[in-house]
All heavy atoms as atom14 arrays in JSON, in Angstrom:
{
  "sequence": "MLRWTIIFLIVAIIAGVLGFGGIAAGAAGIAKILFFVFLVLFVLSLISRGVGRS",
  "atom14_mask": [
    [1, 1, 1, 1, 1, 1, 1, 1, 0, 0, 0, 0, 0, 0],
    [1, 1, 1, 1, 1, 1, 1, 1, 0, 0, 0, 0, 0, 0],
    [1, 1, 1, 1, 1, 1, 1, 1, 1, 1, 1, 0, 0, 0],
    [1, 1, 1, 1, 1, 1, 1, 1, 1, 1, 1, 1, 1, 1],
    [1, 1, 1, 1, 1, 1, 1, 0, 0, 0, 0, 0, 0, 0],
    [1, 1, 1, 1, 1, 1, 1, 1, 0, 0, 0, 0, 0, 0],
    [1, 1, 1, 1, 1, 1, 1, 1, 0, 0, 0, 0, 0, 0],
    [1, 1, 1, 1, 1, 1, 1, 1, 1, 1, 1, 0, 0, 0],
    [1, 1, 1, 1, 1, 1, 1, 1, 0, 0, 0, 0, 0, 0],
    [1, 1, 1, 1, 1, 1, 1, 1, 0, 0, 0, 0, 0, 0],
    [1, 1, 1, 1, 1, 1, 1, 0, 0, 0, 0, 0, 0, 0],
    [1, 1, 1, 1, 1, 0, 0, 0, 0, 0, 0, 0, 0, 0],
    [1, 1, 1, 1, 1, 1, 1, 1, 0, 0, 0, 0, 0, 0],
    [1, 1, 1, 1, 1, 1, 1, 1, 0, 0, 0, 0, 0, 0],
    [1, 1, 1, 1, 1, 0, 0, 0, 0, 0, 0, 0, 0, 0],
    [1, 1, 1, 1, 0, 0, 0, 0, 0, 0, 0, 0, 0, 0],
    [1, 1, 1, 1, 1, 1, 1, 0, 0, 0, 0, 0, 0, 0],
    [1, 1, 1, 1, 1, 1, 1, 1, 0, 0, 0, 0, 0, 0],
    [1, 1, 1, 1, 0, 0, 0, 0, 0, 0, 0, 0, 0, 0],
    [1, 1, 1, 1, 1, 1, 1, 1, 1, 1, 1, 0, 0, 0],
    [1, 1, 1, 1, 0, 0, 0, 0, 0, 0, 0, 0, 0, 0],
    [1, 1, 1, 1, 0, 0, 0, 0, 0, 0, 0, 0, 0, 0],
    [1, 1, 1, 1, 1, 1, 1, 1, 0, 0, 0, 0, 0, 0],
    [1, 1, 1, 1, 1, 0, 0, 0, 0, 0, 0, 0, 0, 0],
    [1, 1, 1, 1, 1, 0, 0, 0, 0, 0, 0, 0, 0, 0],
    [1, 1, 1, 1, 0, 0, 0, 0, 0, 0, 0, 0, 0, 0],
    [1, 1, 1, 1, 1, 0, 0, 0, 0, 0, 0, 0, 0, 0],
    [1, 1, 1, 1, 1, 0, 0, 0, 0, 0, 0, 0, 0, 0],
    [1, 1, 1, 1, 0, 0, 0, 0, 0, 0, 0, 0, 0, 0],
    [1, 1, 1, 1, 1, 1, 1, 1, 0, 0, 0, 0, 0, 0],
    [1, 1, 1, 1, 1, 0, 0, 0, 0, 0, 0, 0, 0, 0],
    [1, 1, 1, 1, 1, 1, 1, 1, 1, 0, 0, 0, 0, 0],
    [1, 1, 1, 1, 1, 1, 1, 1, 0, 0, 0, 0, 0, 0],
    [1, 1, 1, 1, 1, 1, 1, 1, 0, 0, 0, 0, 0, 0],
    [1, 1, 1, 1, 1, 1, 1, 1, 1, 1, 1, 0, 0, 0],
    [1, 1, 1, 1, 1, 1, 1, 1, 1, 1, 1, 0, 0, 0],
    [1, 1, 1, 1, 1, 1, 1, 0, 0, 0, 0, 0, 0, 0],
    [1, 1, 1, 1, 1, 1, 1, 1, 1, 1, 1, 0, 0, 0],
    [1, 1, 1, 1, 1, 1, 1, 1, 0, 0, 0, 0, 0, 0],
    [1, 1, 1, 1, 1, 1, 1, 0, 0, 0, 0, 0, 0, 0],
    [1, 1, 1, 1, 1, 1, 1, 1, 0, 0, 0, 0, 0, 0],
    [1, 1, 1, 1, 1, 1, 1, 1, 1, 1, 1, 0, 0, 0],
    [1, 1, 1, 1, 1, 1, 1, 0, 0, 0, 0, 0, 0, 0],
    [1, 1, 1, 1, 1, 1, 1, 1, 0, 0, 0, 0, 0, 0],
    [1, 1, 1, 1, 1, 1, 0, 0, 0, 0, 0, 0, 0, 0],
    [1, 1, 1, 1, 1, 1, 1, 1, 0, 0, 0, 0, 0, 0],
    [1, 1, 1, 1, 1, 1, 1, 1, 0, 0, 0, 0, 0, 0],
    [1, 1, 1, 1, 1, 1, 0, 0, 0, 0, 0, 0, 0, 0],
    [1, 1, 1, 1, 1, 1, 1, 1, 1, 1, 1, 0, 0, 0],
    [1, 1, 1, 1, 0, 0, 0, 0, 0, 0, 0, 0, 0, 0],
    [1, 1, 1, 1, 1, 1, 1, 0, 0, 0, 0, 0, 0, 0],
    [1, 1, 1, 1, 0, 0, 0, 0, 0, 0, 0, 0, 0, 0],
    [1, 1, 1, 1, 1, 1, 1, 1, 1, 1, 1, 0, 0, 0],
    [1, 1, 1, 1, 1, 1, 0, 0, 0, 0, 0, 0, 0, 0]
  ],
  "atom14_positions": [
    [[0.83, -1.2, -0.02], [-0.01, 0.02, -0.01], [0.86, 1.26, -0.01], [0.49, 2.28, -0.58], [-0.93, -0.01, 1.21], [-1.91, 1.1, 1.19], [-3.23, 0.94, 2.34], [-3.96, -0.59, 1.92], [0.0, 0.0, 0.0], [0.0, 0.0, 0.0], [0.0, 0.0, 0.0], [0.0, 0.0, 0.0], [0.0, 0.0, 0.0], [0.0, 0.0, 0.0]],
    [[2.01, 1.17, 0.65], [2.93, 2.32, 0.66], [3.44, 2.57, -0.76], [3.63, 3.72, -1.18], [4.09, 2.07, 1.63], [4.96, 3.25, 1.89], [4.19, 4.42, 2.42], [6.1, 2.87, 2.85], [0.0, 0.0, 0.0], [0.0, 0.0, 0.0], [0.0, 0.0, 0.0], [0.0, 0.0, 0.0], [0.0, 0.0, 0.0], [0.0, 0.0, 0.0]],
    [[3.54, 1.53, -1.55], [4.01, 1.66, -2.95], [2.97, 2.47, -3.75], [3.37, 3.38, -4.52], [4.15, 0.28, -3.59], [4.49, 0.35, -5.06], [4.59, -0.99, -5.7], [5.85, -1.61, -5.21], [6.12, -2.85, -5.5], [5.32, -3.6, -6.25], [7.24, -3.41, -5.08], [0.0, 0.0, 0.0], [0.0, 0.0, 0.0], [0.0, 0.0, 0.0]],
    [[1.69, 2.22, -3.55], [0.67, 2.99, -4.23], [0.65, 4.49, -3.83], [0.45, 5.37, -4.66], [-0.74, 2.43, -3.99], [-0.97, 1.14, -4.78], [-0.93, -0.1, -4.32], [-1.2, 1.07, -6.22], [-1.17, -0.97, -5.36], [-1.32, -0.28, -6.52], [-1.3, 2.02, -7.24], [-1.51, -0.71, -7.83], [-1.52, 1.56, -8.5], [-1.63, 0.23, -8.79]],
    [[0.91, 4.69, -2.52], [1.02, 6.08, -2.04], [2.14, 6.83, -2.74], [1.95, 7.95, -3.23], [1.26, 6.07, -0.54], [0.23, 5.38, 0.11], [1.33, 7.5, 0.01], [0.0, 0.0, 0.0], [0.0, 0.0, 0.0], [0.0, 0.0, 0.0], [0.0, 0.0, 0.0], [0.0, 0.0, 0.0], [0.0, 0.0, 0.0], [0.0, 0.0, 0.0]],
    [[3.3, 6.2, -2.88], [4.4, 6.83, -3.56], [4.1, 7.03, -5.02], [4.46, 8.07, -5.58], [5.68, 5.96, -3.35], [6.1, 6.0, -1.87], [6.83, 6.44, -4.2], [7.11, 5.01, -1.51], [0.0, 0.0, 0.0], [0.0, 0.0, 0.0], [0.0, 0.0, 0.0], [0.0, 0.0, 0.0], [0.0, 0.0, 0.0], [0.0, 0.0, 0.0]],
    [[3.45, 6.06, -5.69], [3.06, 6.23, -7.07], [2.18, 7.41, -7.28], [2.4, 8.27, -8.2], [2.46, 4.93, -7.59], [3.53, 3.82, -7.73], [1.77, 5.16, -9.0], [2.99, 2.46, -8.04], [0.0, 0.0, 0.0], [0.0, 0.0, 0.0], [0.0, 0.0, 0.0], [0.0, 0.0, 0.0], [0.0, 0.0, 0.0], [0.0, 0.0, 0.0]],
    [[1.11, 7.52, -6.46], [0.19, 8.67, -6.63], [0.86, 9.97, -6.28], [0.54, 11.04, -6.87], [-1.08, 8.44, -5.74], [-2.13, 7.59, -6.41], [-2.33, 6.3, -5.93], [-2.81, 8.02, -7.46], [-3.28, 5.45, -6.53], [-3.75, 7.24, -8.07], [-3.99, 5.97, -7.64], [0.0, 0.0, 0.0], [0.0, 0.0, 0.0], [0.0, 0.0, 0.0]],
    [[1.78, 9.97, -5.32], [2.5, 11.21, -5.01], [3.39, 11.62, -6.17], [3.45, 12.81, -6.58], [3.41, 10.97, -3.78], [4.2, 12.14, -3.3], [3.25, 13.28, -2.87], [5.07, 11.8, -2.14], [0.0, 0.0, 0.0], [0.0, 0.0, 0.0], [0.0, 0.0, 0.0], [0.0, 0.0, 0.0], [0.0, 0.0, 0.0], [0.0, 0.0, 0.0]],
    [[4.04, 10.67, -6.87], [4.87, 11.01, -8.01], [3.97, 11.49, -9.16], [4.34, 12.48, -9.87], [5.69, 9.81, -8.46], [6.77, 9.54, -7.41], [6.3, 10.04, -9.82], [7.5, 8.21, -7.61], [0.0, 0.0, 0.0], [0.0, 0.0, 0.0], [0.0, 0.0, 0.0], [0.0, 0.0, 0.0], [0.0, 0.0, 0.0], [0.0, 0.0, 0.0]],
    [[2.82, 10.86, -9.39], [1.87, 11.32, -10.41], [1.4, 12.78, -10.08], [1.33, 13.58, -11.01], [0.68, 10.37, -10.52], [-0.45, 11.0, -11.32], [1.12, 9.05, -11.11], [0.0, 0.0, 0.0], [0.0, 0.0, 0.0], [0.0, 0.0, 0.0], [0.0, 0.0, 0.0], [0.0, 0.0, 0.0], [0.0, 0.0, 0.0], [0.0, 0.0, 0.0]],
    [[1.15, 13.05, -8.84], [0.73, 14.41, -8.45], [1.79, 15.42, -8.72], [1.52, 16.54, -9.21], [0.34, 14.43, -6.98], [0.0, 0.0, 0.0], [0.0, 0.0, 0.0], [0.0, 0.0, 0.0], [0.0, 0.0, 0.0], [0.0, 0.0, 0.0], [0.0, 0.0, 0.0], [0.0, 0.0, 0.0], [0.0, 0.0, 0.0], [0.0, 0.0, 0.0]],
    [[3.03, 15.07, -8.4], [4.15, 16.0, -8.62], [4.34, 16.24, -10.14], [4.48, 17.43, -10.55], [5.41, 15.49, -8.0], [5.32, 15.53, -6.48], [6.64, 16.26, -8.49], [6.44, 14.8, -5.77], [0.0, 0.0, 0.0], [0.0, 0.0, 0.0], [0.0, 0.0, 0.0], [0.0, 0.0, 0.0], [0.0, 0.0, 0.0], [0.0, 0.0, 0.0]],
    [[4.3, 15.2, -10.92], [4.49, 15.34, -12.38], [3.34, 16.15, -13.01], [3.56, 17.06, -13.79], [4.64, 14.0, -13.07], [5.97, 13.33, -12.64], [4.56, 14.11, -14.55], [6.1, 11.9, -13.07], [0.0, 0.0, 0.0], [0.0, 0.0, 0.0], [0.0, 0.0, 0.0], [0.0, 0.0, 0.0], [0.0, 0.0, 0.0], [0.0, 0.0, 0.0]],
    [[2.11, 15.87, -12.54], [0.96, 16.61, -13.07], [1.01, 18.06, -12.67], [0.66, 18.97, -13.45], [-0.34, 15.96, -12.59], [0.0, 0.0, 0.0], [0.0, 0.0, 0.0], [0.0, 0.0, 0.0], [0.0, 0.0, 0.0], [0.0, 0.0, 0.0], [0.0, 0.0, 0.0], [0.0, 0.0, 0.0], [0.0, 0.0, 0.0], [0.0, 0.0, 0.0]],
    [[1.47, 18.35, -11.47], [1.58, 19.73, -11.01], [2.64, 20.48, -11.84], [2.42, 21.64, -12.16], [0.0, 0.0, 0.0], [0.0, 0.0, 0.0], [0.0, 0.0, 0.0], [0.0, 0.0, 0.0], [0.0, 0.0, 0.0], [0.0, 0.0, 0.0], [0.0, 0.0, 0.0], [0.0, 0.0, 0.0], [0.0, 0.0, 0.0], [0.0, 0.0, 0.0]],
    [[3.75, 19.85, -12.09], [4.78, 20.5, -12.89], [4.33, 20.73, -14.29], [4.59, 21.82, -14.89], [6.08, 19.59, -12.92], [7.06, 20.09, -13.95], [6.7, 19.55, -11.56], [0.0, 0.0, 0.0], [0.0, 0.0, 0.0], [0.0, 0.0, 0.0], [0.0, 0.0, 0.0], [0.0, 0.0, 0.0], [0.0, 0.0, 0.0], [0.0, 0.0, 0.0]],
    [[3.52, 19.88, -14.88], [3.02, 20.06, -16.23], [1.82, 20.96, -16.3], [1.35, 21.29, -17.4], [2.74, 18.68, -16.84], [3.91, 17.74, -17.08], [3.46, 16.43, -17.59], [4.95, 18.39, -17.98], [0.0, 0.0, 0.0], [0.0, 0.0, 0.0], [0.0, 0.0, 0.0], [0.0, 0.0, 0.0], [0.0, 0.0, 0.0], [0.0, 0.0, 0.0]],
    [[1.3, 21.39, -15.19], [0.21, 22.33, -15.18], [-1.18, 21.74, -15.12], [-2.2, 22.42, -15.32], [0.0, 0.0, 0.0], [0.0, 0.0, 0.0], [0.0, 0.0, 0.0], [0.0, 0.0, 0.0], [0.0, 0.0, 0.0], [0.0, 0.0, 0.0], [0.0, 0.0, 0.0], [0.0, 0.0, 0.0], [0.0, 0.0, 0.0], [0.0, 0.0, 0.0]],
    [[-1.3, 20.47, -14.82], [-2.63, 19.82, -14.68], [-3.02, 19.87, -13.25], [-2.88, 18.89, -12.5], [-2.58, 18.38, -15.2], [-2.21, 18.22, -16.65], [-0.96, 17.76, -17.01], [-3.1, 18.57, -17.63], [-0.59, 17.6, -18.34], [-2.78, 18.43, -18.96], [-1.54, 17.96, -19.31], [0.0, 0.0, 0.0], [0.0, 0.0, 0.0], [0.0, 0.0, 0.0]],
    [[-3.6, 21.01, -12.83], [-3.95, 21.2, -11.41], [-4.94, 20.26, -10.87], [-4.86, 19.77, -9.7], [0.0, 0.0, 0.0], [0.0, 0.0, 0.0], [0.0, 0.0, 0.0], [0.0, 0.0, 0.0], [0.0, 0.0, 0.0], [0.0, 0.0, 0.0], [0.0, 0.0, 0.0], [0.0, 0.0, 0.0], [0.0, 0.0, 0.0], [0.0, 0.0, 0.0]],
    [[-6.04, 19.98, -11.58], [-7.07, 19.06, -11.09], [-6.56, 17.65, -10.91], [-6.89, 17.04, -9.92], [0.0, 0.0, 0.0], [0.0, 0.0, 0.0], [0.0, 0.0, 0.0], [0.0, 0.0, 0.0], [0.0, 0.0, 0.0], [0.0, 0.0, 0.0], [0.0, 0.0, 0.0], [0.0, 0.0, 0.0], [0.0, 0.0, 0.0], [0.0, 0.0, 0.0]],
    [[-5.76, 17.19, -11.87], [-5.23, 15.84, -11.77], [-4.23, 15.76, -10.59], [-4.21, 14.78, -9.85], [-4.55, 15.42, -13.09], [-5.6, 15.29, -14.18], [-3.85, 14.09, -12.92], [-5.04, 15.11, -15.56], [0.0, 0.0, 0.0], [0.0, 0.0, 0.0], [0.0, 0.0, 0.0], [0.0, 0.0, 0.0], [0.0, 0.0, 0.0], [0.0, 0.0, 0.0]],
    [[-3.44, 16.79, -10.42], [-2.45, 16.84, -9.4], [-3.17, 16.82, -8.03], [-2.73, 16.13, -7.07], [-1.55, 18.08, -9.48], [0.0, 0.0, 0.0], [0.0, 0.0, 0.0], [0.0, 0.0, 0.0], [0.0, 0.0, 0.0], [0.0, 0.0, 0.0], [0.0, 0.0, 0.0], [0.0, 0.0, 0.0], [0.0, 0.0, 0.0], [0.0, 0.0, 0.0]],
    [[-4.23, 17.62, -7.89], [-4.93, 17.62, -6.6], [-5.6, 16.29, -6.33], [-5.59, 15.85, -5.15], [-5.98, 18.76, -6.64], [0.0, 0.0, 0.0], [0.0, 0.0, 0.0], [0.0, 0.0, 0.0], [0.0, 0.0, 0.0], [0.0, 0.0, 0.0], [0.0, 0.0, 0.0], [0.0, 0.0, 0.0], [0.0, 0.0, 0.0], [0.0, 0.0, 0.0]],
    [[-6.17, 15.69, -7.35], [-6.79, 14.37, -7.13], [-5.77, 13.36, -6.74], [-6.03, 12.54, -5.86], [0.0, 0.0, 0.0], [0.0, 0.0, 0.0], [0.0, 0.0, 0.0], [0.0, 0.0, 0.0], [0.0, 0.0, 0.0], [0.0, 0.0, 0.0], [0.0, 0.0, 0.0], [0.0, 0.0, 0.0], [0.0, 0.0, 0.0], [0.0, 0.0, 0.0]],
    [[-4.66, 13.27, -7.43], [-3.61, 12.29, -7.08], [-3.01, 12.54, -5.72], [-2.77, 11.59, -4.97], [-2.54, 12.32, -8.17], [0.0, 0.0, 0.0], [0.0, 0.0, 0.0], [0.0, 0.0, 0.0], [0.0, 0.0, 0.0], [0.0, 0.0, 0.0], [0.0, 0.0, 0.0], [0.0, 0.0, 0.0], [0.0, 0.0, 0.0], [0.0, 0.0, 0.0]],
    [[-2.86, 13.79, -5.36], [-2.32, 14.13, -4.02], [-3.33, 13.71, -2.92], [-2.94, 13.2, -1.89], [-2.0, 15.59, -3.91], [0.0, 0.0, 0.0], [0.0, 0.0, 0.0], [0.0, 0.0, 0.0], [0.0, 0.0, 0.0], [0.0, 0.0, 0.0], [0.0, 0.0, 0.0], [0.0, 0.0, 0.0], [0.0, 0.0, 0.0], [0.0, 0.0, 0.0]],
    [[-4.61, 13.93, -3.21], [-5.65, 13.52, -2.25], [-5.64, 12.0, -2.07], [-5.78, 11.51, -0.92], [0.0, 0.0, 0.0], [0.0, 0.0, 0.0], [0.0, 0.0, 0.0], [0.0, 0.0, 0.0], [0.0, 0.0, 0.0], [0.0, 0.0, 0.0], [0.0, 0.0, 0.0], [0.0, 0.0, 0.0], [0.0, 0.0, 0.0], [0.0, 0.0, 0.0]],
    [[-5.56, 11.28, -3.15], [-5.55, 9.8, -3.06], [-4.25, 9.36, -2.3], [-4.33, 8.42, -1.47], [-5.6, 9.17, -4.47], [-6.96, 9.44, -5.09], [-5.3, 7.66, -4.43], [-7.06, 9.02, -6.55], [0.0, 0.0, 0.0], [0.0, 0.0, 0.0], [0.0, 0.0, 0.0], [0.0, 0.0, 0.0], [0.0, 0.0, 0.0], [0.0, 0.0, 0.0]],
    [[-3.17, 9.98, -2.62], [-1.91, 9.6, -1.93], [-2.0, 9.86, -0.42], [-1.58, 9.06, 0.42], [-0.73, 10.4, -2.49], [0.0, 0.0, 0.0], [0.0, 0.0, 0.0], [0.0, 0.0, 0.0], [0.0, 0.0, 0.0], [0.0, 0.0, 0.0], [0.0, 0.0, 0.0], [0.0, 0.0, 0.0], [0.0, 0.0, 0.0], [0.0, 0.0, 0.0]],
    [[-2.65, 10.97, -0.03], [-2.81, 11.3, 1.38], [-3.68, 10.24, 2.05], [-3.39, 9.76, 3.18], [-3.42, 12.66, 1.52], [-3.45, 13.18, 2.97], [-4.22, 14.45, 3.12], [-3.66, 15.57, 2.28], [-4.36, 16.87, 2.52], [0.0, 0.0, 0.0], [0.0, 0.0, 0.0], [0.0, 0.0, 0.0], [0.0, 0.0, 0.0], [0.0, 0.0, 0.0]],
    [[-4.8, 9.88, 1.46], [-5.72, 8.88, 2.01], [-4.99, 7.55, 2.14], [-5.09, 6.88, 3.18], [-6.97, 8.77, 1.13], [-7.83, 10.03, 1.26], [-7.79, 7.54, 1.58], [-8.94, 10.1, 0.28], [0.0, 0.0, 0.0], [0.0, 0.0, 0.0], [0.0, 0.0, 0.0], [0.0, 0.0, 0.0], [0.0, 0.0, 0.0], [0.0, 0.0, 0.0]],
    [[-4.31, 7.11, 1.1], [-3.61, 5.83, 1.18], [-2.5, 5.84, 2.24], [-2.29, 4.81, 2.92], [-3.03, 5.48, -0.2], [-4.0, 5.07, -1.24], [-3.27, 4.83, -2.56], [-4.7, 3.77, -0.85], [0.0, 0.0, 0.0], [0.0, 0.0, 0.0], [0.0, 0.0, 0.0], [0.0, 0.0, 0.0], [0.0, 0.0, 0.0], [0.0, 0.0, 0.0]],
    [[-1.85, 6.97, 2.41], [-0.79, 7.07, 3.42], [-1.42, 6.83, 4.78], [-0.85, 6.15, 5.65], [-0.09, 8.4, 3.36], [0.94, 8.58, 4.43], [2.1, 7.89, 4.39], [0.67, 9.4, 5.5], [3.05, 8.04, 5.42], [1.61, 9.61, 6.52], [2.81, 8.88, 6.47], [0.0, 0.0, 0.0], [0.0, 0.0, 0.0], [0.0, 0.0, 0.0]],
    [[-2.53, 7.52, 5.08], [-3.15, 7.41, 6.4], [-3.69, 6.0, 6.64], [-3.59, 5.46, 7.76], [-4.17, 8.49, 6.64], [-3.58, 9.83, 6.89], [-3.84, 10.9, 6.03], [-2.77, 10.07, 7.97], [-3.27, 12.13, 6.24], [-2.22, 11.27, 8.18], [-2.48, 12.34, 7.36], [0.0, 0.0, 0.0], [0.0, 0.0, 0.0], [0.0, 0.0, 0.0]],
    [[-4.25, 5.41, 5.59], [-4.7, 4.01, 5.74], [-3.52, 3.07, 6.03], [-3.59, 2.19, 6.92], [-5.42, 3.52, 4.46], [-5.67, 2.06, 4.47], [-6.76, 4.28, 4.29], [0.0, 0.0, 0.0], [0.0, 0.0, 0.0], [0.0, 0.0, 0.0], [0.0, 0.0, 0.0], [0.0, 0.0, 0.0], [0.0, 0.0, 0.0], [0.0, 0.0, 0.0]],
    [[-2.39, 3.29, 5.33], [-1.21, 2.51, 5.59], [-0.72, 2.74, 7.02], [-0.34, 1.76, 7.72], [-0.09, 2.91, 4.59], [1.26, 2.36, 4.98], [1.61, 1.05, 4.79], [2.19, 3.23, 5.57], [2.87, 0.55, 5.18], [3.44, 2.78, 5.97], [3.76, 1.45, 5.76], [0.0, 0.0, 0.0], [0.0, 0.0, 0.0], [0.0, 0.0, 0.0]],
    [[-0.75, 3.98, 7.47], [-0.28, 4.3, 8.82], [-1.11, 3.61, 9.9], [-0.59, 3.01, 10.84], [-0.29, 5.79, 9.03], [0.47, 6.34, 10.21], [1.93, 6.02, 10.11], [0.27, 7.86, 10.27], [0.0, 0.0, 0.0], [0.0, 0.0, 0.0], [0.0, 0.0, 0.0], [0.0, 0.0, 0.0], [0.0, 0.0, 0.0], [0.0, 0.0, 0.0]],
    [[-2.43, 3.61, 9.71], [-3.3, 2.98, 10.66], [-3.09, 1.46, 10.66], [-3.0, 0.82, 11.74], [-4.81, 3.3, 10.33], [-5.77, 2.38, 11.1], [-5.11, 4.79, 10.59], [0.0, 0.0, 0.0], [0.0, 0.0, 0.0], [0.0, 0.0, 0.0], [0.0, 0.0, 0.0], [0.0, 0.0, 0.0], [0.0, 0.0, 0.0], [0.0, 0.0, 0.0]],
    [[-2.97, 0.85, 9.5], [-2.71, -0.63, 9.44], [-1.37, -0.96, 10.04], [-1.29, -1.98, 10.69], [-2.81, -1.08, 7.95], [-4.22, -1.04, 7.33], [-4.16, -1.43, 5.87], [-5.15, -1.93, 8.09], [0.0, 0.0, 0.0], [0.0, 0.0, 0.0], [0.0, 0.0, 0.0], [0.0, 0.0, 0.0], [0.0, 0.0, 0.0], [0.0, 0.0, 0.0]],
    [[-0.4, -0.13, 9.86], [0.92, -0.36, 10.41], [0.87, -0.34, 11.91], [1.38, -1.21, 12.6], [1.9, 0.67, 9.88], [3.28, 0.54, 10.48], [4.07, -0.56, 10.13], [3.76, 1.5, 11.37], [5.35, -0.68, 10.67], [5.03, 1.36, 11.88], [5.82, 0.28, 11.58], [0.0, 0.0, 0.0], [0.0, 0.0, 0.0], [0.0, 0.0, 0.0]],
    [[0.2, 0.66, 12.48], [0.07, 0.77, 13.97], [-0.71, -0.45, 14.49], [-0.32, -0.97, 15.53], [-0.58, 2.1, 14.31], [-0.96, 2.11, 15.83], [0.36, 3.25, 14.0], [0.0, 0.0, 0.0], [0.0, 0.0, 0.0], [0.0, 0.0, 0.0], [0.0, 0.0, 0.0], [0.0, 0.0, 0.0], [0.0, 0.0, 0.0], [0.0, 0.0, 0.0]],
    [[-1.82, -0.8, 13.79], [-2.56, -1.97, 14.26], [-1.78, -3.25, 14.22], [-1.87, -4.11, 15.12], [-3.85, -2.14, 13.43], [-4.91, -1.08, 13.66], [-6.05, -1.26, 12.67], [-5.43, -1.08, 15.07], [0.0, 0.0, 0.0], [0.0, 0.0, 0.0], [0.0, 0.0, 0.0], [0.0, 0.0, 0.0], [0.0, 0.0, 0.0], [0.0, 0.0, 0.0]],
    [[-0.93, -3.41, 13.22], [-0.09, -4.6, 13.16], [0.95, -4.6, 14.29], [1.25, -5.67, 14.82], [0.57, -4.74, 11.81], [1.59, -3.75, 11.64], [0.0, 0.0, 0.0], [0.0, 0.0, 0.0], [0.0, 0.0, 0.0], [0.0, 0.0, 0.0], [0.0, 0.0, 0.0], [0.0, 0.0, 0.0], [0.0, 0.0, 0.0], [0.0, 0.0, 0.0]],
    [[1.48, -3.42, 14.62], [2.44, -3.35, 15.74], [1.76, -3.67, 17.06], [2.35, -4.42, 17.86], [3.02, -1.96, 15.84], [4.09, -1.63, 14.75], [4.53, -0.15, 14.99], [5.24, -2.52, 14.82], [0.0, 0.0, 0.0], [0.0, 0.0, 0.0], [0.0, 0.0, 0.0], [0.0, 0.0, 0.0], [0.0, 0.0, 0.0], [0.0, 0.0, 0.0]],
    [[0.56, -3.24, 17.23], [-0.22, -3.5, 18.46], [-0.5, -4.96, 18.56], [-0.37, -5.6, 19.62], [-1.48, -2.63, 18.52], [-1.12, -1.18, 18.72], [-2.38, -3.12, 19.68], [-2.28, -0.23, 18.61], [0.0, 0.0, 0.0], [0.0, 0.0, 0.0], [0.0, 0.0, 0.0], [0.0, 0.0, 0.0], [0.0, 0.0, 0.0], [0.0, 0.0, 0.0]],
    [[-0.95, -5.58, 17.45], [-1.32, -6.98, 17.49], [-0.1, -7.86, 17.72], [-0.2, -8.88, 18.4], [-2.02, -7.4, 16.23], [-1.15, -7.36, 15.11], [0.0, 0.0, 0.0], [0.0, 0.0, 0.0], [0.0, 0.0, 0.0], [0.0, 0.0, 0.0], [0.0, 0.0, 0.0], [0.0, 0.0, 0.0], [0.0, 0.0, 0.0], [0.0, 0.0, 0.0]],
    [[1.03, -7.47, 17.23], [2.24, -8.27, 17.45], [2.7, -8.11, 18.93], [3.18, -9.07, 19.52], [3.39, -7.83, 16.55], [3.2, -8.28, 15.13], [4.37, -7.79, 14.27], [4.14, -8.14, 12.91], [4.83, -9.07, 12.25], [5.79, -9.72, 12.87], [4.58, -9.32, 11.02], [0.0, 0.0, 0.0], [0.0, 0.0, 0.0], [0.0, 0.0, 0.0]],
    [[2.5, -6.96, 19.5], [2.89, -6.72, 20.86], [1.97, -7.48, 21.84], [2.48, -8.0, 22.88], [0.0, 0.0, 0.0], [0.0, 0.0, 0.0], [0.0, 0.0, 0.0], [0.0, 0.0, 0.0], [0.0, 0.0, 0.0], [0.0, 0.0, 0.0], [0.0, 0.0, 0.0], [0.0, 0.0, 0.0], [0.0, 0.0, 0.0], [0.0, 0.0, 0.0]],
    [[0.72, -7.6, 21.54], [-0.21, -8.31, 22.39], [0.1, -9.83, 22.32], [0.05, -10.51, 23.33], [-1.7, -8.08, 21.92], [-2.62, -9.0, 22.63], [-2.06, -6.62, 22.17], [0.0, 0.0, 0.0], [0.0, 0.0, 0.0], [0.0, 0.0, 0.0], [0.0, 0.0, 0.0], [0.0, 0.0, 0.0], [0.0, 0.0, 0.0], [0.0, 0.0, 0.0]],
    [[0.52, -10.33, 21.19], [0.82, -11.74, 21.08], [2.07, -12.14, 21.79], [2.24, -13.31, 22.22], [0.0, 0.0, 0.0], [0.0, 0.0, 0.0], [0.0, 0.0, 0.0], [0.0, 0.0, 0.0], [0.0, 0.0, 0.0], [0.0, 0.0, 0.0], [0.0, 0.0, 0.0], [0.0, 0.0, 0.0], [0.0, 0.0, 0.0], [0.0, 0.0, 0.0]],
    [[3.0, -11.23, 22.05], [4.25, -11.57, 22.72], [4.06, -11.63, 24.21], [4.87, -12.25, 24.94], [5.31, -10.52, 22.39], [5.81, -10.64, 21.01], [6.91, -9.72, 20.78], [7.39, -9.76, 19.39], [8.26, -8.96, 18.83], [8.8, -8.03, 19.59], [8.57, -9.07, 17.6], [0.0, 0.0, 0.0], [0.0, 0.0, 0.0], [0.0, 0.0, 0.0]],
    [[3.09, -10.95, 24.8], [2.93, -10.91, 26.25], [2.58, -12.19, 26.86], [1.89, -13.01, 26.55], [1.81, -9.84, 26.6], [2.27, -8.6, 26.17], [0.0, 0.0, 0.0], [0.0, 0.0, 0.0], [0.0, 0.0, 0.0], [0.0, 0.0, 0.0], [0.0, 0.0, 0.0], [0.0, 0.0, 0.0], [0.0, 0.0, 0.0], [0.0, 0.0, 0.0]]
  ]
}
């Protein structure tokens, strides 16, 4: 999932440089959402691994 976040971030940067504002904003929004989903899943996996070790 982090790979998709990076891909959408790169698409947003390229679209912004080329002047496609709407596409850049959409790709940046998707990248932001995917990043936060990845972050939540990462924290949940750390918590679940910690509970299993106790």
